[in-house]
N, C-alpha and C positions, 0 to 999 in steps of 0.2 A: 300660812303664816300671818299673825297679825302684825299690825302697825308698830305696837310697842315691841315686839321681837326683833323687828327689822330695825328699828331705831337701837335698840340695845346692842346688836350685833355692829351696827355702822360706828355706835359710840367706841366699842372695843376695838375694832380695826383702826379706826381713825387715831384713838389713842396710843396703840401700839406703833403706827405709823409716825406719830408725833415724837414718841420716845427714840424710835429708830433714827429719825432725823437728828435728833437733838445728840443722840450717842455719837452718830456719826460725825456731827460737828466738834464734839469734844475730842473724839480720836483724831481728826485732821487737825485741830489745834495743837493737841499734845506732840504729833509726828512733825509738825511744823516747828515747834520748840526744841524739840531733839534734834532736828536737822539744823537748825540755827547754831544750837551749841556745839554739835559736832563739827560745823562748818567753821566756827570761830577758833575752835580748839586746833584743828589741823592747820590753819593758816596764820596762827600765831607766830611771831619772831622767835627763833630758835636760840635759846641761851647759849653762850660760848661753851664750847665742849673742852673739857679739861685735855691737856696734851697727855696722850698716852704714853709717849717716851720722852724721857727728859733730854734736854738739850746735851749734847755730847761736850764733855770738857776735855781740855788738853792737859794730860798728865805727863810729866817728865819721869820716865822710867829711870834712866840713868844718864847722868851729866859728869862727863869724865873732868878731872882734874885738869888745868891749864898747863902744868909742867909735863904730864905725861903725852899730852899731844904734840908739843913742842919736842919732846924726846923722840916719839914716834915718827916725826915729820924728819928728824936728823937721820935716822936709822933708815926710813925709806929712800932718803937721797943717797945714801951709801950703796944700797943695792941697786945692782945693774940687772935689768931685765933683758935674759938673752932670747933675742929674737930669733924664731927658726926658720930656716929657708926651705921652702916647699919645691924647690926646682924640680922638673921633670916628674911631677905628682900625677900628670895626665897620663903617663906610659903605665900605669899601673892597672889600666881596664883589662879586664877578664884574668886577673890575677888574684891570689888569695889575700884576704882582707889582712890576716897576720902578717905579710909581707909589709903592709903598709904601717902598721902598729909598730913592727921592729925598726924600721926606717925612721919614722916621723914621730913615734910616742903614741901615747893614749888620745883618744879623742876628747875634745872639749865637751861635747855633747852625744848621745846615742840613742835611738829609738828604736826598739825592736818591736816588730810585728809578726804576724804568721807567716807571710810570704817574703817580705823585705825588711830589710834594716836600713836605716840612715844615720849616717856619723857625720860630724862636723868639726872641722877645725878652724880656730879663729887665727888670722894672721893680721893683725892690725885693722887695715882698712878692708881687708877681704876676707870672706868666709868661703870655705872649702868644703862642699858637701859630698859625700860619697855613700853612694847606694849600692847594696850587695844583697844576694840571694841568701834567704835564712837557712835554705837547705845545704848548699854547697859552699857557702862563704865566698862566691867568686863576685867581683867587683862588676857591677853592669854598667854604672855611670860615675863620672868626677864632673863636678860643676865648680867653677869658681866665679864667684859673685864680688864684685866691688862695689861697696855699700854706699859710699859718698855719690859715686856716677851712676849708681843703680843700673849697670850693665854687666853682663855675662862676658867673663875673659875665655878665649880657647886654650891659651896658655897662661902658667903662673909667671908673672914677671914681678921680680922683688921691688924694683923701683916704683911700680904703680901700686903695690899693696902697702907700702911703708912711708 
């Protein structure tokens, strides 16, 4: 090959290398600018987000007249609440649940499950819990609990529960 051919080839390769380096610089500068813009966008302070739910407001659904409340108080004062006596309720263990209902009346609360049922009588400061089998309706346990003292009583005592 002649000297002119070699010079021509070197000129072409060096020109391509110079263009490559220039293009590379342009691309790096472009990537740098884009990264700077993206970085600024993600670290910009967040504007205040609007509340999704409005603040709850108090609405008066019903406001009774003053006259009716005074009349109701007078009626309530005249009514005497009959306090039930649960003496000897602990003797009903292994007896049918219907015998307790016939003696002391309906329960204040009942929960029925597959195997057991739980019933409750409210006796002012005490709660009487009765548990029985669902299948044969026999009473398994009777628990008398004093609410204020937070203790279990063995026997019902009217003076402790009232």
